[in-house]
Every structure is written in structure tokens, then in C-alpha cells.
N, C-alpha and C positions, 0 to 999 in steps of 0.2 A: 416466535423466535425460529421456529422449524421451517416456516415458509422461505426464509432467508437462505437456509443452509442447502442450497442447491449446487448442481454441479460446476456453474460457473464461478462459485466462490470458494467452496470447500476443498479439501486435498482428495486424492493426489493431486500433486503440483507438477506439471509436465511443460514441456515446450510448446506443445498444443494448446494447452490451457491459458497460456500467456495470450497467444492469438486470440483465442475465443472471447477472453475477458476484455481485450484493447480494441479489437475490431471494431466494434459497435461505437465505441467512442469515437473512432478516427472518421466516422461515416460524415459526409455531409448531409445536412437536416434538410436541405433544399432539394434534394433528389428524390424523387417518388420511388418509394418499394424498399428504402433503407430502413435498418433495424434503429427503432426509437432510442434516443439517449435515456439513461435510467433518470428517473425523477423521483423515485421513493428512496430515502434515506434508510442506510442499513442501521437496525438498532445498535447502540452501545454494547450492549450485552454479546451481541453476534460479533462484533468487532474484537471485543475480548477473547471470545472462545477461538477466532480465527488466529490472533495473536499466539494463543496457547498451542494451536496447530502448529504454527511456525516454530515455535520455541521448542516443542517436543518430537520435531520431525526428525527421522533418522538422516544421517548424511547420505547425499546422493550424489556420485560424481557426475560431473557434465559430460554428456555423451557426445561424440564425434557425428557428424553428418557426411554421407559418402556422395548423395544426389546433388547435381547442380554445378554450376560453376564455382571454380575454387575462390573461397574468401581469402585475400591477402591480409596480414597483420596492418599493413598501410591503410586500407580501406578503414579499419577498426580506429587507426591513429586518427584518421581525418574526423570519423564520428566523435572520438573524445574531444578532439580540439574544438569541434563546433559546440559540444555540450559546455566547455569552459567558457566559451564566448558568449553563449546564452547566460549562464549563470552572472557573467559581467554586466552584460545590459539589462537583466531581468527587472531590477529595481528602478532603472532610469528610464524605462521606456514604457509606454502603453501596453497593459496587460493583454490586451485583444490582439495586437501586433506581435508581442512576443509569442503568445499562445499559438497562433498561426504558424510560426516559425517551428515551435516545438513539436506540433501535430506532423509538419513535413518531415522533420528529422524522424519522428516515432514511426511513420509509414515506411520510410527508407530503412530504418533499422529493422522493422519487423519483417520486411521484404527480403533481408538479407538472411534474417534467421530462418525463413521459411522456404528458401529458393536456393541457397548457396550450399557448397560443401565447405567444411571447416573442421580442424580438430578441436579436442576438448580444450586445450588452453585458449584458443581464439573464440571459441564458443562461449567460455565463461565471460570473457571480456565484452563480449556483443550483448550478452544477457545483463551484464553489469550495467553497461551503457543504458538498456532499454529501461532498467532499473531507475537510473538517475533521470532519465526524460520523463519517464510516467510519474516520478516523485514531483518534479517541477510542472509537469501538466496539473498535478493535484493542487500544488499552490496557486496556481494562476486562475483554475476554476474555482476555486474557495473565493477568491478575492472577487470573483465576477458574481458570487452568489449562487454558484450551481454546485450545492453542496452534496448532492447524490453522485454526481460525476466526479467530485473531488475524490470521496470515497472509493468510486471505483478505480480511478486512476491509481490511487495510493494502495490499493490491494492488489492491482497488477504489478506495481513497484515491489511490494513484498514478495510476491510470487516469483518475479524475475531476479530479484537478489538472492532469493534460495537457491534458483538453478545455478547462479553465477558462484554460490559457495561464499559469498560474502556476509557474514553475520553482523559486522559493522555496519553495512548499508541497509541491512534489514531493520537492525536498530534505529537507525535514522528514520526509516519510514515509520516506524511505530511512534516513533517522537512526533512526526508530522501528524498522525493521526490522533495522537493525544493531544495536540495543540488544536486540531480541528474539533474535538469533542469539546474541550476547554472554551473555545470561543463559542460554540453553541449553548454553552451552559451546563453541559453535563460533565461535571467535577470528579465525580467518583470514578467513571470508567475511564476518563482521561487519565487520572492517577495510576489506575491498574495498567494502563497501556504502558505509561512510561517506567513502571516497575518493571513490568515483563521485559522490556527492552533493556533496562539494566541488567536483568539476569541474563539476557541473550549476548551480552557483552562478556560474561563469564565464561562461555563456551559450555557450561554444565549446568544442569538443574539441581539446585541442592536436593538431596534426599534424606530425610530424617532417618535416623538409624532404627528407631523403633517400629518402622513401616516398610520393610524392606519388600513386602509383596505389592504395594500400592502403586501402579503404574505412574510413570511421571505425568502423564496429561491429567491425570486425576488430581494429583498433588497440586500441579500449577493452577487448575481451575479452582480448586478449592481456595487456594491462597490469594488469587486475583478477582475471584468472580462469585462473590455471596450473592445474597438475593435481596441486598438493600436496594430500595428505590434509588433509580438514578436522578429522578427529577422530583420535586415537592409532590406530596399526594394531592395537594388542593389545586393542582393544575390538570385537571382531566382533559384527555385528547392530545395532550404533548407527547411526541415520540421521545423514545429512551435516550436518542441523541439530542434531543432538543430542537430539531428540524421538521418543519412541517414538509408535506408533500410538495407544494408549491415551491419550495427552496427559501422559506422565509426563517430567519432566526427565530428559536425560541427564545424564552425569556432568558435574560443575562443574570447572574448571580456574581458578587464581589469575588474576586480570587482569595481562595483560603491560603494561609502561610503554612505550607506541610513541608516535610523533609523534601529538599530539593533532588533532583534526579542528577547523576552523574553524566548524564548525556544533555548536550544543548540542544534548544529547540530546533529542529532542522526545518529548513524551507522546502 
């Protein structure tokens, strides 16, 4: 688990870290010298820990950016309208074609985030749009069988939603991660993620009155990340998330009927 907790995944989450996580995913793989796409899935226990990081992170106001050409609200409006159109055609068109469009929009949005000047509200809207695009990219790459890339796109979406100050968007991203783990056969960590998403929509982590000195992060991890195995013990070599390094799905298990989440499955 510790090997996955590197600077590319864990907090603190800043504008620069969003670009650092997304940029390799947006590079063309047919150009020599590029950064390879991730192929090793992140274990479910690490995804739960990162969700706890999101849940317990202190509020961080969006920063204004002063260097570069000014970014108008109209440009962000155009980006938002394109995202709405992408969501409309996403289920009707070929995943590969839609993914090319999403990558194009993500490159454009990331370029605006890194090279233009904007006030804090405009920056929040911009990173909210980046979160939506990255979440959509995560769904499309999962449909194509690229599970490690799916996870990294969704983690980038979680980070961008945090910068945008949109807890609802972050909870929807966790719901997507939960669905991903469930489809991979890891029902336990999937349930933990969606419960964390539910807590996130309440804006505050419940604190037991008899343990005021316990940090919120420790409480959350104790509640949602126990040491129970996430896959059957008689299946050696299966990743915690049930996805092998080549992107093949692990053993599928029938869905369990547990207490439903208050959140819809987000795509």
C-alpha cells in the first residue's frame, strides 16, 4: 500500500498537482519520449484512504491567478456547454470517439488553468469543469477496459472538485470509484467509498462525544477501512481492486443487497 502513496496521488492537493496527475494521461502514446500511461491499478484500500483524505481535508479557498491573459467567464461558459453536449452524446456514440473529444477538452481546460489569469470564482468554475471532464474520461476508459487509467482520471477529478469547493461533485466522483471497484469484484471497498461519499454530502464528519481528542481522519479510516480482506482468500495474486496489471477484470461476485446509498451511481 505504501508504494502507491506517492506525491502524484496523496495530498496536499493544489492546482499544480491536478496538472501533474492529468498531463501523463493526456499524452499521445505514439510519440516517442512521452510518459507511459499507468497500467498498475491502485488497490482498493488506497482508494479508501484517499477518499478519507478528501473527506477530512480542511476547506481551502480557490486562489486567483494573476499571470497570463485574462480568462473571461464566457470562455468557461463555452467549456460548460461543451461538457453538457458531451454528456448528451456520451451514451449514444462510440466510446473511443467521445474519449478523443473529452481529451481535447481536458487539454484545453488544463491549458487555461495553467496559463491564464482569473479571479477565484472563475477559477472555481474552471476546476469544476476539469473535474467533470476527468470523471467522464474515467467512465469512458473503464468501458474500454483501461482500469488503471480510469482510476487516475477519477482521482484527478476528485482533486479538481476539491479545489473547486464542490463537495457534491467530489461525492459523485467517489460514487464512480465505488461503482468501478464493484464492477471489478471488490464489493467491500466499493461500499466503503460510497458511504464516505454519503458522509461527504453532510458537510461534516460525525465525531463521537466520548473521543474528542481523536483526529477526524483517524475516526473516518477506522469506520470505513478495516483490515478485512477485500477479495476471497483462496484467490492468490488477485489485486485488492480485483484488476490485474494488464487491465483484465478479476473474478466477479454476485452483488450483495446492502443498505443503499443516498447517492445515485455517477457515471
